[in-house]
PAVONU-26210 format. One record per residue (C-alpha): x, y, z. Coordinates in steps of 0.1 Angstrom, whole numbers, padded with zeros to 4 digits, always signed. Layout:
% PAVONU-26210
XYZ/...
***
This chain:
% PAVONU-26210
-0192-0230-0136/-0198-0213-0106/-0162-0215-0094/-0142-0212-0125/-0159-0176-0126/-0150-0175-0089/-0116-0177-0099/-0114-0159-0128/-0135-0128-0109/-0107-0134-0081/-0080-0134-0102/-0098-0097-0123/-0104-0076-0090/-0070-0087-0067/-0047-0104-0094/-0040-0131-0069/-0066-0168-0059/-0092-0176-0039/-0080-0161-0005/-0074-0123-0018/-0032-0109-0015/-0013-0113+0011/-0018-0075+0018/-0060-0084+0024/-0052-0109+0050/-0026-0094+0066/-0052-0061+0078/-0060-0086+0108/-0031-0071+0120/-0027-0041+0142/-0039-0019+0174/-0070-0003+0173/-0101+0001+0148/-0093+0021+0123/-0112+0051+0109/-0141+0031+0101/-0162+0014+0121/-0180-0022+0115/-0211-0007+0112/-0199+0023+0097/-0217+0042+0057/-0188+0035+0045/-0177+0000+0053/-0217-0004+0043/-0211+0014+0011/-0178-0001-0001/-0188-0035+0006/-0205-0054-0015/-0205-0058-0050/-0217-0021-0060/-0189-0006-0056/-0174-0023-0095/-0202+0000-0104/-0186+0030-0092/-0151+0018-0100/-0166+0023-0133/-0185+0058-0126/-0154+0074-0111/-0127+0066-0142/-0152+0079-0163/-0159+0115-0142/-0128+0116-0132/-0113+0123-0168/-0137+0150-0176/-0112+0170-0156/-0085+0174-0184/-0053+0180-0158/-0063+0148-0136/-0070+0126-0178/-0034+0142-0187/-0021+0123-0158/-0036+0089-0163/-0026+0093-0201/+0010+0107-0200/+0022+0079-0164/-0006+0054-0169/+0000+0017-0178/-0041+0017-0177/-0038+0006-0215/-0012-0026-0216/-0016-0034-0178/-0057-0024-0170/-0052-0051-0142/-0025-0035-0124/-0038-0005-0119/-0074-0016-0109/-0055-0040-0078/-0036-0007-0071/-0062+0012-0067/-0085-0016-0049/-0049-0020-0022/-0055+0015-0012/-0098+0018-0016/-0099-0010+0014/-0062-0010+0035/-0082+0028+0043/-0125+0016+0045/-0110-0013+0066/-0072-0013+0081/-0061+0002+0118/-0050+0042+0112/-0014+0029+0105/-0020+0010+0074/-0043+0031+0064/-0021+0063+0072/+0012+0043+0052/-0018+0034+0024/-0021+0071+0015/+0015+0080+0018/+0023+0054-0003/-0005+0072-0030/+0016+0100-0029/+0051+0088-0028/+0037+0069-0066/+0021+0105-0071/+0050+0132-0069/+0062+0120-0105/+0030+0125-0120/+0032+0162-0126/+0032+0185-0161/+0009+0209-0186/-0030+0201-0200/-0052+0224-0220/-0084+0240-0192/-0115+0242-0202/-0107+0273-0209/-0077+0271-0239/-0055+0280-0206/-0022+0259-0205/-0020+0253-0163/+0007+0228-0146/-0004+0200-0129/+0009+0175-0097/-0011+0140-0090/-0006+0156-0054/-0014+0193-0061/-0048+0200-0032/-0071+0210-0060/-0066+0182-0078/-0061+0162-0057/-0103+0177-0050/-0116+0167-0078/-0100+0130-0074/-0119+0125-0042/-0152+0145-0050/-0155+0121-0082/-0147+0089-0056/-0171+0094-0033/-0199+0105-0064/-0195+0077-0072/-0193+0051-0042/-0225+0069-0033/-0242+0067-0066/-0237+0035-0078/-0253+0022-0040/-0280+0038-0036/-0288+0026-0078/-0273-0006-0072/-0277-0015-0037/-0307+0005-0022/-0300+0036+0005/-0275+0042+0028/-0288+0031+0060/-0271+0060+0080/-0279+0083+0056/-0260+0103+0025/-0249+0128+0046/-0232+0103+0068/-0210+0082+0040/-0197+0116+0024/-0191+0133+0061/-0170+0103+0067/-0152+0097+0032/-0142+0130+0040/-0113+0120+0062/-0097+0097+0034/-0095+0131+0011/-0081+0152+0043/-0055+0125+0043/-0047+0128+0005/-0043+0167+0013/-0075+0176+0001/-0084+0208+0021/-0115+0209+0031/-0138+0178+0015/-0175+0179+0013/-0192+0170+0040/-0229+0165+0031/-0245+0153+0006/-0255+0183-0010/-0220+0198-0006/-0208+0172-0028/-0235+0181-0051/-0227+0216-0057/-0191+0212-0057/-0197+0189-0087/-0220+0217-0097/-0192+0242-0091/-0164+0222-0118/-0194+0225-0142/-0199+0260-0142/-0164+0277-0140/-0157+0251-0177/-0137+0227-0158/-0148+0199-0176/-0141+0191-0208/-0146+0162-0230/-0124+0155-0263/-0103+0128-0280/-0080+0125-0247/-0113+0114-0232/-0128+0093-0261/-0097+0073-0261/-0103+0061-0224/-0136+0062-0229/-0131+0035-0258/-0112+0015-0239/-0137+0020-0209/-0161+0002-0232/-0135-0029-0243/-0111-0036-0223/-0089-0064-0221/-0108-0091-0196/-0116-0125-0197/-0142-0137-0224/-0162-0148-0196/-0166-0117-0174/-0168-0095-0207/-0208-0102-0212/-0213-0090-0171/-0191-0060-0175/-0209-0045-0207/-0244-0049-0190/-0229-0032-0163/-0215-0005-0185/-0241+0007-0198/-0266+0007-0170/-0234+0029-0154/-0236+0058-0185/-0274+0056-0178/-0269+0066-0147/-0246+0095-0151/-0265+0134-0155/-0272+0141-0190/-0240+0167-0187/-0213+0140-0184/-0222+0113-0209/-0223+0144-0236/-0195+0153-0226/-0181+0117-0227/-0197+0110-0257/-0221+0091-0242/-0255+0086-0251/-0283+0064-0229/-0292+0032-0242/-0327+0034-0259/-0350+0012-0284/-0360+0041-0310/-0368+0068-0290/-0379+0042-0258/-0349+0044-0229/-0341+0008-0221/-0348-0003-0186/-0303-0008-0184/-0304-0002-0144/-0323-0041-0143/-0295-0056-0163/-0265-0038-0141/-0281-0056-0111/-0287-0088-0127/-0248-0083-0142/-0240-0077-0103/-0266-0102-0089/-0245-0128-0108/-0208-0119-0090/-0233-0117-0054/-0241-0154-0059/-0203-0162-0070/-0184-0140-0045/-0187-0143-0010/-0208-0117+0006/-0182-0104+0027/-0149-0102+0005/-0107-0109+0024/-0104-0073+0029/-0134-0072+0052/-0126-0107+0067/-0095-0094+0074/-0112-0066+0096/-0133-0083+0116/-0108-0108+0123/-0082-0078+0141/-0116-0067+0152/-0128-0094+0171/-0091-0099+0189/-0096-0063+0197/-0133-0073+0214/-0146-0048+0193/-0168-0070+0175/-0186-0095+0190/-0211-0113+0165/-0213-0149+0181/-0249-0164+0183/-0242-0170+0223/-0229-0144+0249/-0190-0145+0247/-0167-0171+0242/-0153-0195+0273/-0185-0218+0271/-0155-0247+0269/-0139-0235+0302/-0171-0232+0320/-0178-0256+0349/-0204-0264+0351/-0218-0259+0317/-0240-0231+0319/-0277-0238+0322/-0296-0253+0292/-0261-0265+0278/-0247-0298+0270/-0214-0309+0270/-0202-0334+0248/-0163-0345+0252/-0144-0370+0231/-0107-0385+0236/-0094-0415+0211/-0061-0427+0199/-0054-0422+0157/-0018-0429+0154/+0012-0434+0177/+0040-0408+0175/+0058-0369+0170/+0056-0372+0134/+0017-0393+0135/+0010-0361+0164/+0026-0331+0135/+0006-0348+0106/-0033-0344+0124/-0022-0312+0137/-0010-0294+0107/-0045-0315+0095/-0062-0296+0118/-0051-0260+0116/-0058-0263+0070/-0093-0274+0077/-0081-0306+0065/-0101-0327+0096/-0130-0314+0084/-0120-0313+0041/-0119-0351+0048/-0146-0355+0074/-0167-0349+0045/-0178-0312+0056/-0176-0284+0025/-0152-0256+0042/-0157-0226+0034/-0131-0205+0052/-0118-0167+0050/-0079-0179+0050/-0063-0209+0044/-0053-0215+0075/-0070-0211+0112/-0061-0180+0127/-0071-0160+0155/-0111-0146+0146/-0111-0160+0116/-0145-0174+0101/-0157-0207+0086/-0185-0220+0066/-0189-0254+0074/-0215-0275+0045/-0231-0309+0053/-0262-0322+0040/-0275-0317-0004/-0304-0300-0018/-0326-0288+0000/-0309-0305+0034/-0280-0281+0035/-0271-0267+0068/-0253-0245+0064/-0230-0232+0097/-0211-0205+0100/-0183-0200+0128/-0156-0182+0147/-0124-0189+0156/-0125-0180+0194/-0090-0194+0206/-0057-0213+0191/-0045-0242+0214/-0008-0238+0214/+0009-0261+0242/+0041-0283+0232/+0017-0321+0236/-0020-0303+0233/-0026-0278+0200/-0062-0272+0180/-0086-0237+0179/-0115-0233+0192/-0146-0222+0174/-0180-0206+0184/-0211-0202+0166/-0224-0177+0143/-0258-0163+0138/-0274-0194+0115/-0258-0221+0134/-0277-0246+0138/-0266-0251+0174/-0254-0225+0196/-0220-0227+0214/-0185-0241+0205/-0164-0269+0204/-0124-0274+0202/-0105-0293+0178/-0070-0306+0196/-0043-0332+0185/-0025-0350+0219/+0009-0365+0227/+0003-0383+0257/+0036-0394+0275/+0041-0428+0257/+0035-0419+0224/+0002-0427+0216/-0021-0395+0192/-0053-0392+0204/-0080-0366+0184/-0100-0348+0211/-0130-0329+0208/-0150-0310+0238/-0185-0295+0225/-0205-0272+0251/-0238-0264+0231/-0277-0262+0224/-0302-0257+0199/-0300-0223+0187/-0339-0228+0176/-0373-0245+0176/-0368-0262+0146/-0341-0281+0159/-0353-0286+0193/-0387-0305+0173/-0357-0320+0154/-0334-0334+0182/-0332-0365+0175/-0319-0365+0139/-0296-0339+0148/-0281-0362+0176/-0278-0389+0153/-0257-0359+0126/-0234-0346+0155/-0228-0387+0160/-0219-0392+0122/-0199-0363+0121/-0176-0368+0148/-0172-0409+0141/-0160-0389+0105/-0139-0367+0122/-0123-0399+0134/-0116-0415+0103/-0102-0387+0089/-0078-0380+0124/-0069-0417+0116/-0062-0409+0082/-0045-0383+0084/-0020-0398+0114/-0009-0420+0093/+0004-0397+0062/
***
């Protein structure tokens, strides 16, 4: 059931399969860390599940400005193809958040090009007929303010306080406003609140039939029946967290049982909690960015001092060395088949491990979680690929352990083609137990490792025969 739900959620929010669209995976390219650090408030607020709630709030809030709403109503296919519009918005947000500076700049330029023909006229709150352009700094300012407010409030309400504070998030995300042509965007939570209050006091936010049309659509979007109940719980929770003045303009009311307000936030948290159980804690875009940061040396989340343990001679004190070189086939075709199995995680899968990798093929910096055991005894072993082995007759990869792995160290998996045509599976590991618990259970752990090694060899022979 969870696998089915996972697939539907991936399709809804990325229009692609379980590994995400190509543009997300390509965020591992680039030559710098991007505009926002991996431990920044922007990464915190835009990560996790709260952005699902933020997206609803941002659309409702943006619709209160008749200029922004006119652009959506007259130049958008949000009703006929809402997922395509959602995917485009997600692409901009995540590229700007997680991409290197070149990718982020290109994403903003791409959106501004799309906005060039988005022009027309609208009736302001005072009844005046005004012209609008989606790239106009004034209109871009409202979109930026509504976005920043929606994502910040959604995180605070559904996930908790921003670790470095709301002011830090607003100040950092001001960069997004600048890249989109906003003049002097808010740089603190107080400035953000004051900016929204200014639009209200000047009468620039209005309701009306067009707003009601957007609200009606957002109440009942054409989502998969499996997702819709959770969405409705989340929509109700988001509406109840809006300022009363905004709810009134939107024609919405707080959910109540008679005179008693309902605790709808709990329903919203439950919906996001189910999404969190179903989906990975970190999305494909963030994982791709982490691969880039690891490659650049900006990020080191390994559970041991750093890459290179397998090349250390002698083995560092406290670590033990394991080596295996087992014949599994013969000839170039067998070598190629074994290597393909290694680089597509097939060797691990065929050995009985549950494999959850951030990319379908091994890449430098890629992250994989290996699961073994059943029920309460199931162990998850997270790793990161620290080196690729790319020689004419010896190829594969090395991964290092991450926090949560029962061991600390590195292990390599390589296909080797000998001069006489014999194909070998070569395994090498330098490791130590990660904590006292696994040290006490060393006999069990070592038996499990021996079993895993035998399964690797059997799986390698299987692959080589193909």
